[in-house]
Each structure stands twice: as structure tokens, then as C-alpha cells.
N, C-alpha and C positions, 0 to 999 in steps of 0.2 A: 739680873737682868737680861743678858746674853742668852742664858738658856730658856730656850722658846718652847711653850706650851703645846704650839704645833707640830712639832715633831713628834710628840705622843699621841697627839690628835689624830694624825693619819695612821697611826698603828692600830689605834682603836677601831677606825674606819675598816682598815685592812682585814683586820681577825675578829670584827665584831663579836662572835657569839662566842669565841674562845676567850675572851678577857674578862677574867672575874671582875673588874671594876674594884677590887681590894687594895685600900692605900698599904703601899708596900712597906714593910716594916725593916729598919737597918738594924745589924746587932750594936751593943754600945761599943764605944770606943774604948780602946786601951785605957788603962787607970793611967793619971795624971804621972803616977811615982815610975811608970814602967814604959811611959810613951816615949816611941823613937820613932825616927823617920822609917824605918824599915817594918815597924807595927802598922803604921800607917799605910803602907804599901800593901800590906796583908789584909788590913781592915780593908779596903778598896776592892782587891779581890774578891774576899769573903761575900761582899754586898754586891755583887752583879757585874763586876769588869772583869772579861776574860783577860785582858791583857793590862797592865799599869805601868806606866813609868814615871818616877819623881826624881826632880833635881832640887835641890836645896844648896843655895851658897851664901855664905855669911862670911864675917872676918874670921870666926872659928870653926867653920863648918864647910865641907866640900862633900857632898852626899848625894851620889846619882846611883839609882836602883832600878830593876825591871822585875817584876814578877808576872806570869801566866803566858798566856800564847800571843803570838802573832797572828795564826793561821790556826785555829782549834781543829778544824778537819785532819790537815796534815801533822798537827803536832808539832809546829814549829814555835820554839819558845820565842817570846818576844825579848829583844836586847834595847838597851839604852839608847841605841843608833837608828831606832826604829823611827819611820816618818809617820805622821799621821795629818789627817786634814784637820785644819785648826779654824775652820769656822770665821766666826765673828772677831776673832784675834786679826784677821784681814784688816778689819775696821781702822786699827791703828795705822797700818801702813798706807791706806788710803787716805784718812785723815791729815796725817804728817804730808803726805804728797800734796794734798792741798796746800796746808800752810806754807809749805816751800814755796810753790807758785804764785802765792799771794805775795810772800816776801818779794818773789823776783818780779812782779808786776804783770802776771799773765792773768790773773782775776782778782776781783774784788769780793771779799766776803760777805759785805755789806749790798752787795748786788743780787737784785732779784734772779731766779734761773730762767725766767725769760730771754734773759741777754746770753745764754749760753747753750740752752737746749732748743732744737727746732719745733715749730707749733704742732708736729705730727706727734710731741709727747706732750707738750706744755698745756696744749687744749685739751686735754684727757684728765688733767689733774686738778684737783679743786683749789683754790687760791693761788694757782701760780705766779699770778702777777705779784701778787705780796710776800711769796716765799723768798727770803734770799738763802746765800751759800750756808751764811752762817746758822740759819734756823735746820737747815740738813746736819751741818756738822754737830750743832748741840742737841738735835733729836726734837727739837721745836717747830717742827714743820706742820703738825697735825696730819701728815699722809698717813693713808691706809697702809696697813703693812701686808705686802702680798702673801705672807706666810700663814695670815690668817683668812683667807680666803678659801672656803672649801671647795671651792672646784680647784685652786691650784694644789690642793692637799691630796684631792682624788688623782689627778692628772700626775702630778710630780711622783706620788709616792706610791701608786696603786697602777696605772696604765700605763705611763711610758716612761720609767723608770731610769731605762738606758736609752733614753731618745736625745734629740738634739735641744738645748737647753740655754740657748743664747741668754744674755742678760736682759735683752727686750722681749723675750717670752715671758721671763718673771714679769716683768712691769706692767703687761698687760692686765694683769690680774689685781692690778690696782687701778685702772683705768675707768674713771667717771664713777668711783666710790665718793660718797659724800666725807668732807672733812670731818675729823676726828674733834679739832677744836681750830681757832681761829690761830694764824702764825703768831708765835711767839707768847702765847699766852700759859702754854705750862709745857712740861716733858714728858714726852710719851716714847719709849723706844720704838722705832721702825727701822728694819731692815731694808726698806724701800727709799729711804734716805741715802743710803750710800750707794745703791742701785744708781742713783740719778747722780751722784759724787762721781761715781766712775765714768759715767757717759759725759759729765762735764769736763773731766780730766781729757777724756778723748777729744772731745770738740777743743778746746784750748790748745792742745798739745799737736793735735792732727796724728798722734797713733794711740795704741792702747794704754790704757793705764797699767796695764802690767808692765810694759816697758820702761815707764816712769817708777815703778816701784823698784824693778831691777836696778834702774841706773842709779836712782838715789838711795837704796838701802842695801838690796841685796849683795850687789858686787862690792860695795864700799865697806860692808861689814863682814865681806865674805863668808856671807851666808850659805855655804857651797851644798846645802842639803835642802836648801827652801826654793819652791818653785811655785809657778801659777800654773794650775791645770787649766787645760783647754789652749792656752795659750803657749804654754813652754814643754820639752819633754819630762818624763819623769827623771829624778837624777839619783835617787836610791831604793831601797824597799820599802815599801808601805805596809803597814800593818792591817789585819782585816778588822772591820769594823762590824759589830752585832747589835739588833734590837732583840732584847731579853723579852720573850712572850710566857704565859703560863706552861706551853707545851713543847716549845721551840725556839728557836733561834733565827732570824733572817740576817744573811750576810750581805753587808751592804759595801761591799770592795769594790764592784763594777758599777754601783750606780751611778748615774752622770752628776758631776760635783756640781753645785751652786756655785756661780761664780758672779763677778759684775761690780768689783768693790766692796759688795758687803762680805762675801766670804769668797774662797776660792784658793786659798795659799795652803800648801803642804810644807809642814817642816818637822824637825827634830826638836827635841829640850834642849840641847845646848845649841843650836842656833838660836831659837827663841830666848834663852838666859841672855843671848850676846845681845841681841836687838833690844829687847826690855830695858836692859843695865843702862844702853846707851840711852833710851828713849827717859826712863826715869831719873838719868843724870841731868838730860838735857832740859826736861820738861820745869816749868816754873808757874808758881800763881802769881795773880797781878802783884806788883811792886817790886820782884824779883828782877834782876839786873843781866845777868850771864844765860842767856840761853840761844839754841839754835833754833827753837821752836817756840817763838813769842806765841803764848797761849793767849793771851787778851781775855783769859776769864772763859773762855769757850773750851769744848772737850776735843776738838780736832781727832775723834775717834779714840782718846783713851779715858780711860774711866778712873776715878779717883774714890778710895774708900780707907777708912780708917781700920785700923786692928779689929776693934769693935762691929767689924761687918757693917757698919753704917755706908752703905752706898751712896755716892752724892757725885753729881756731874761737877766737872771744874768750875763752872761758873759760879757756882753756890758754895765753893769748898774754901774760899780764903779765910773766912772766919777760924779755921783749925790750921793755917798754915804756920804759925808762929808758936801754937803749943807743943812745946818739947815732950809733953808726958804722952803725946798720942802719937802712935806710929803711922805713916801713911803710906799708903801703897797706891802706886800707877799700874795699869795694865788693863786686862781684858780676860773675858771668859769666852766660850765658844761651842756651840754645838751644832752638828750637823748629822743625818742619819748615820748612827754607828760610832760616831765620835764624840768625845766630851773632854774640854781641856780647860787649863786657864794658866795665864803666866802673870806674874806680881813683881815689882819691883820697889822695895822702898831706900830711897837713895841718901835718907838721914843715917840709916843704918846699916846702909850695905847689904841689905836682905835681896835675894831673887830667890823665885819659887815658881818652878815650872812643873805642872802634873798633866799627864796624858792618860786618859782611859777609854777602853774601846767598846763602849755604850753608851746608850742616854736612857737605859731602862725602861724600854719602851710599855712594859705593862701597866704602869704606874704614869698618868700623865705630870703629877707632881714630884715624881721621884727623882729627876734629876737635879731640880733647883734644889731640893731639900739636901740631896747628898752633896752637891758643890758648897752649900752653905757649911753644913756640919765639916766637911774635909778642910777647907778653906778656915774657916775660924781653928780646927786642930792644929793646923800648919803655922798659920799665926802666931797662937799661943807659943807652939813650941820652938819656933826660932827666936822669940823674945823672952822667954822664960829660961830653955835649956840652951843657952849659949854653947855649950860643950861641943865638940867635933864627932863625927861619926866618920868611918873610913867609906871611901869609895865602894859600891857595892852593887851586885846584879844577881838576879837568880829566876828560877822560872818554876812552874807549877810542875809538880809530881803525879 
């Protein structure tokens, strides 16, 4: 869901004639009887991740490992404490900020976005007079995704990778595009929804949504190595990200980050484990009684999925909420140029999984999505079927 094909599309445009167009094949996963968290780190590294970090916490397990390079050119080994751009995992912070603002009476999820955004924006958004804040949170707005615009791809990824990219500039690639569907009629993931939510937070609070995220989550949870790019100074050492091509790799470390409520945070696996554990423990489906973030059946930037990888919005997940046979994970995945990641929490079984990889495997547009699904499923299976502990570990490529 969160791994958008557009990040591979722009690479195809950039290196056009060099891309073979072949479907990338992954080596087989380690056999079930020999599979360990360490072996899945090795599998990730062998299949295109220059650097990879994995954290797994269960009642019986505390694994933290790293393999590969934080900087390939300078041969700096990656460490578990290295920071990554976490892409769409930022949406959880934004969505839950909106949830708290509604609880405090500063906005209403059922109100249309024209109540919160200026006409200079809403006049260019199809159906803006019928799109509610809830539609944005649920990805039910029908608003065009700026990442799908070829002009944005060319400009951001090729011509102006290190230029000035405030949220409003990304949003201009949505303006005057026809709606994908009428508001509320179906679910379709769009990064534009959370760009708009970030701007709504700015409007109702009178300051940047990055300040709200810090005051509500980063500081209270003591996420000392998490920060919002372009709004806050760096707080640690960020690993380099790479786009893998047939003949060479692009280092995306100094590309201007995509920010604006949809993306923008940098974090570590340990910080994200604290956050996703807090979210997973507090989230509830309809009918639950104790929650700091009453979900009302909506997503609030949090994805729900079963351990069999049936990804479903929270709004339709309640049918499985009482099924003790099904492991339910809350969290999100993220992808920005050079960085792929996911963070999941099963509060019922006390399982936390956070994984970072330093590439989106750009030579094949479908590779990152397939890679993510394979690895997530292997990790879900391993945490559920092999609850024995593994010692904390780290390593680097030789």
C-alpha cells in the first residue's frame, strides 16, 4: 500500500535506456527449519539492500541487528542506531495528531475541508466542497495522488532533486486534476490526502504540524532520535539511501525530503518501536472501551492487517477484532527515494517488528512491493511460529 510504484517510475524515466525492464527475481527465503531473524537480515542484504536494520520484540524475543553499509562509498558499516527517512510511516503521526485535535474540539472529522483550507487551495481540488477530513484520513477522498503525476516525477526526481520543495509545491501537481471517484465511494491510497491534513493542522493550530507532532508524540515518548526534516535540525547520523539500477546506484542522501504530513520524519528502529508499541496498545476497533485514540472505525493514518497479509483499512477491520486465531498488526510501511521501511505491532500478542532497508530496488517498478510482502510475511510467521529468543545482535558486510 505505502510502497508507491511512482518511486520506481521516476528511476525508469531518469535512466530510461539503461533499464532492462526485466522482472527482478529474489533468492528463496531461508528454509523454515533454519530461518532466524539474522538469516532474514542476510536475505534482505543479498537481495538488494546495501544496508538493513531489523528489530523484533516479543515476550520471548529481543532481537536487534544490522547488516551492510550506512555509506557504501566510504565503507561505513551500518549500526542499529542509524537513522532512516521513514516516508509514509509519518502518516501515523499526522493522523493521530488529527485524532487528538478532534477530541480537543479544534476540528471535526465530519466537516468538509473547505472549512479549514483557503479557497486558493480548495478551488483547485475536485469535489472539495464534499470532501471531509474523515475522507482524507480514510483515503476515501478520490483526490489525485501527486506522486502519480509524470510532471512531478520529472521535476522532483530528475531536474530539481535538491531544490526547494515545501508541501504547497507538491500539492500544485494535484490542482485541477479530475477526481478518481466521488468522496466516500471507495478506498484508494493517495499521499495528497495527508499533504492536505498537514495543512489543516497548520491552519487550526496556527503553526506547523511538525510542532504538534513533536509536542504530542516525539517529546512525550522521548523519541530522541526522531525529527521532522526541513522543520527541525538533524539529531543523529542518517544512513545513505540508494536506488539500485542495472549498471550503478544513485545515492539519494542529499535529495530534498518530501514533507508535509504525508512524509518527512527521520527515525531509528528503536524510536519507532516505542511509538508503534504505544499506538498499537492504544488503538481500538469499534466497540472497545479504553483508548487514547478513539478510532471511530477510521484509519487515522494507521493501517490494520492480519498476519496472512490481508491488508485492510480500520474502517472494515472490525469483523476480525474478536478472532483469537488471527494475529492483527497495526502500523504502516514507508518508501521514499533510497529508503524502504515498515513498523508493525500486534498488541494482543505483544509483538513489535521494525525493519529498515536502504533502497527501493529501483531497477524494477514492482520490486519493492513484492520484496516488502515477502519479508513481512516471513517475519510475521517467524514471530508467531518460532517464539524462542535470539540474542541482541549486529553486524556489517565484509
